[in-house]
BAMI-927387 format. One record per residue: residue number from 1; residue in one letter; x, y, z of N, C-alpha, C, O in turn. Coordinates in nm, 2 decimals. Layout:
! BAMI-927387
- seq	type	npx	npy	npz	capx	capy	capz	cpx	cpy	cpz	opx	opy	opz
- NUM	a	X	Y	Z	X	Y	Z	X	Y	Z	X	Y	Z
...
***
This chain:
! BAMI-927387
- seq	type	npx	npy	npz	capx	capy	capz	cpx	cpy	cpz	opx	opy	opz
- 1	m	0.75	2.90	1.00	0.73	2.86	0.87	0.64	2.74	0.86	0.67	2.64	0.93
- 2	a	0.54	2.74	0.78	0.45	2.63	0.77	0.51	2.52	0.68	0.57	2.55	0.58
- 3	r	0.48	2.40	0.72	0.53	2.29	0.65	0.42	2.25	0.55	0.30	2.24	0.59
- 4	t	0.46	2.22	0.43	0.36	2.17	0.33	0.40	2.03	0.29	0.52	2.00	0.28
- 5	r	0.30	1.95	0.28	0.32	1.81	0.25	0.31	1.79	0.09	0.21	1.84	0.03
- 6	q	0.40	1.73	0.03	0.40	1.70	-0.11	0.37	1.56	-0.13	0.42	1.47	-0.06
- 7	a	0.29	1.53	-0.23	0.25	1.39	-0.27	0.38	1.33	-0.32	0.45	1.39	-0.40
- 8	r	0.40	1.20	-0.28	0.52	1.13	-0.34	0.48	1.08	-0.47	0.37	1.03	-0.50
- 9	h	0.58	1.08	-0.56	0.56	1.04	-0.70	0.55	0.89	-0.70	0.50	0.83	-0.81
- 10	t	0.59	0.82	-0.60	0.58	0.67	-0.60	0.46	0.62	-0.53	0.46	0.50	-0.49
- 11	s	0.36	0.70	-0.50	0.24	0.66	-0.43	0.17	0.55	-0.50	0.17	0.54	-0.63
- 12	l	0.11	0.45	-0.43	0.04	0.34	-0.49	-0.10	0.38	-0.53	-0.16	0.47	-0.47
- 13	k	-0.15	0.31	-0.62	-0.29	0.34	-0.67	-0.37	0.21	-0.67	-0.31	0.10	-0.67
- 14	v	-0.50	0.22	-0.66	-0.59	0.10	-0.67	-0.56	0.02	-0.79	-0.55	0.08	-0.90
- 15	g	-0.54	-0.11	-0.78	-0.51	-0.20	-0.89	-0.37	-0.23	-0.90	-0.33	-0.33	-0.97
- 16	d	-0.28	-0.16	-0.83	-0.14	-0.19	-0.84	-0.11	-0.33	-0.77	-0.17	-0.36	-0.67
- 17	r	-0.03	-0.41	-0.83	0.02	-0.53	-0.77	0.14	-0.50	-0.69	0.23	-0.43	-0.73
- 18	v	0.14	-0.56	-0.57	0.25	-0.53	-0.47	0.30	-0.65	-0.40	0.23	-0.76	-0.40
- 19	v	0.42	-0.64	-0.35	0.48	-0.75	-0.27	0.53	-0.68	-0.14	0.56	-0.56	-0.14
- 20	s	0.53	-0.76	-0.03	0.58	-0.71	0.10	0.73	-0.69	0.09	0.80	-0.78	0.03
- 21	n	0.78	-0.58	0.15	0.93	-0.57	0.16	0.97	-0.58	0.31	1.08	-0.53	0.34
- 22	v	0.88	-0.64	0.39	0.91	-0.66	0.53	0.97	-0.80	0.55	0.90	-0.89	0.51
- 23	p	1.09	-0.81	0.60	1.15	-0.94	0.62	1.06	-1.04	0.70	1.00	-1.00	0.80
- 24	g	1.05	-1.16	0.64	0.97	-1.26	0.71	0.82	-1.27	0.66	0.75	-1.36	0.69
- 25	f	0.78	-1.17	0.58	0.65	-1.17	0.53	0.66	-1.17	0.38	0.68	-1.07	0.31
- 26	n	0.64	-1.29	0.32	0.65	-1.30	0.17	0.52	-1.33	0.11	0.47	-1.44	0.12
- 27	w	0.46	-1.23	0.05	0.33	-1.24	-0.01	0.31	-1.14	-0.12	0.38	-1.04	-0.13
- 28	n	0.22	-1.17	-0.21	0.18	-1.09	-0.32	0.04	-1.04	-0.30	-0.04	-1.12	-0.25
- 29	g	0.00	-0.92	-0.34	-0.13	-0.87	-0.32	-0.17	-0.76	-0.42	-0.09	-0.73	-0.51
- 30	v	-0.29	-0.71	-0.41	-0.34	-0.61	-0.50	-0.39	-0.50	-0.41	-0.47	-0.52	-0.31
- 31	v	-0.36	-0.37	-0.44	-0.42	-0.26	-0.37	-0.57	-0.24	-0.41	-0.60	-0.23	-0.53
- 32	v	-0.66	-0.25	-0.31	-0.80	-0.24	-0.34	-0.86	-0.11	-0.29	-0.97	-0.07	-0.33
- 33	e	-0.79	-0.03	-0.21	-0.84	0.09	-0.16	-0.72	0.18	-0.11	-0.63	0.13	-0.05
- 34	d	-0.72	0.31	-0.15	-0.62	0.41	-0.11	-0.69	0.48	0.01	-0.78	0.56	-0.01
- 35	r	-0.63	0.46	0.13	-0.69	0.52	0.25	-0.63	0.66	0.27	-0.68	0.74	0.35
- 36	g	-0.53	0.70	0.19	-0.48	0.84	0.20	-0.36	0.85	0.29	-0.30	0.75	0.33
- 37	d	-0.32	0.97	0.31	-0.20	1.00	0.40	-0.24	1.01	0.54	-0.26	1.11	0.60
- 38	l	-0.26	0.89	0.60	-0.31	0.88	0.74	-0.20	0.84	0.84	-0.22	0.85	0.96
- 39	g	-0.09	0.78	0.79	0.01	0.73	0.88	0.10	0.83	0.95	0.08	0.95	0.93
- 40	i	0.19	0.78	1.02	0.29	0.87	1.09	0.36	0.96	0.98	0.40	0.91	0.88
- 41	d	0.37	1.09	1.01	0.43	1.18	0.92	0.36	1.19	0.79	0.42	1.22	0.68
- 42	g	0.23	1.15	0.78	0.15	1.16	0.66	0.18	1.05	0.56	0.16	1.07	0.44
- 43	g	0.22	0.93	0.61	0.25	0.82	0.52	0.12	0.76	0.46	0.02	0.76	0.53
- 44	q	0.13	0.72	0.34	0.01	0.67	0.27	-0.02	0.53	0.33	0.06	0.45	0.35
- 45	i	-0.15	0.51	0.35	-0.21	0.38	0.40	-0.29	0.32	0.29	-0.38	0.40	0.23
- 46	v	-0.28	0.19	0.25	-0.36	0.13	0.15	-0.42	0.00	0.21	-0.36	-0.06	0.30
- 47	m	-0.53	-0.04	0.15	-0.59	-0.17	0.18	-0.55	-0.26	0.07	-0.56	-0.24	-0.05
- 48	i	-0.50	-0.38	0.12	-0.44	-0.48	0.03	-0.53	-0.61	0.03	-0.58	-0.64	0.14
- 49	r	-0.55	-0.67	-0.08	-0.62	-0.80	-0.09	-0.51	-0.90	-0.13	-0.44	-0.89	-0.22
- 50	i	-0.51	-1.01	-0.05	-0.42	-1.12	-0.08	-0.51	-1.24	-0.11	-0.60	-1.28	-0.03
- 51	g	-0.49	-1.30	-0.22	-0.57	-1.42	-0.25	-0.69	-1.39	-0.34	-0.69	-1.29	-0.41
- 52	d	-0.79	-1.48	-0.34	-0.91	-1.48	-0.42	-0.99	-1.35	-0.40	-1.00	-1.29	-0.29
- 53	e	-1.05	-1.30	-0.51	-1.12	-1.17	-0.50	-1.24	-1.18	-0.41	-1.27	-1.09	-0.34
- 54	d	-1.31	-1.30	-0.40	-1.42	-1.31	-0.31	-1.39	-1.36	-0.17	-1.45	-1.31	-0.08
- 55	e	-1.29	-1.44	-0.16	-1.25	-1.50	-0.03	-1.11	-1.46	0.02	-1.07	-1.51	0.13
- 56	g	-1.05	-1.37	-0.05	-0.91	-1.33	-0.01	-0.91	-1.25	0.12	-1.01	-1.18	0.16
- 57	e	-0.80	-1.25	0.19	-0.78	-1.17	0.31	-0.76	-1.02	0.27	-0.69	-0.99	0.17
- 58	r	-0.81	-0.93	0.35	-0.78	-0.78	0.33	-0.73	-0.72	0.46	-0.77	-0.76	0.57
- 59	f	-0.64	-0.63	0.44	-0.58	-0.56	0.56	-0.52	-0.43	0.51	-0.49	-0.41	0.39
- 60	e	-0.50	-0.34	0.61	-0.44	-0.21	0.58	-0.29	-0.21	0.62	-0.25	-0.28	0.71
- 61	i	-0.21	-0.14	0.54	-0.06	-0.14	0.56	-0.01	-0.01	0.50	-0.07	0.05	0.42
- 62	r	0.11	0.03	0.56	0.18	0.15	0.51	0.23	0.12	0.37	0.29	0.01	0.35
- 63	a	0.22	0.21	0.28	0.27	0.19	0.14	0.42	0.18	0.14	0.48	0.11	0.06
- 64	d	0.49	0.24	0.25	0.63	0.23	0.26	0.68	0.08	0.28	0.80	0.05	0.25
- 65	d	0.59	-0.01	0.32	0.62	-0.15	0.35	0.59	-0.23	0.23	0.60	-0.36	0.24
- 66	l	0.57	-0.17	0.11	0.53	-0.25	-0.01	0.62	-0.20	-0.12	0.67	-0.09	-0.13
- 67	d	0.64	-0.30	-0.22	0.70	-0.27	-0.35	0.61	-0.30	-0.46	0.54	-0.40	-0.46
- 68	r	0.59	-0.21	-0.56	0.51	-0.23	-0.67	0.58	-0.33	-0.76	0.70	-0.32	-0.78
- 69	v	0.50	-0.42	-0.82	0.56	-0.52	-0.92	0.48	-0.50	-1.05	0.37	-0.45	-1.06
- 70	a	0.55	-0.55	-1.16	0.48	-0.54	-1.29	0.36	-0.64	-1.29	0.37	-0.74	-1.23
- 71	a	0.26	-0.60	-1.37	0.14	-0.68	-1.37	0.16	-0.81	-1.45	0.06	-0.88	-1.47
***
């Protein structure tokens, strides 16, 4: 039987404001790129910007390690 992957209804989108839900890492950021379902078991990977739009840090992280917050 073939496995089909279904998109999660909670997937993050570009522009979403997010916070880390990983203990010990307390930061707020903005999703700037959706890298798609590239992680283990097809987990969504997103690029996050923390800080200033021009000089802020950017990195990739699993969407499962983030929580969406109100704008």
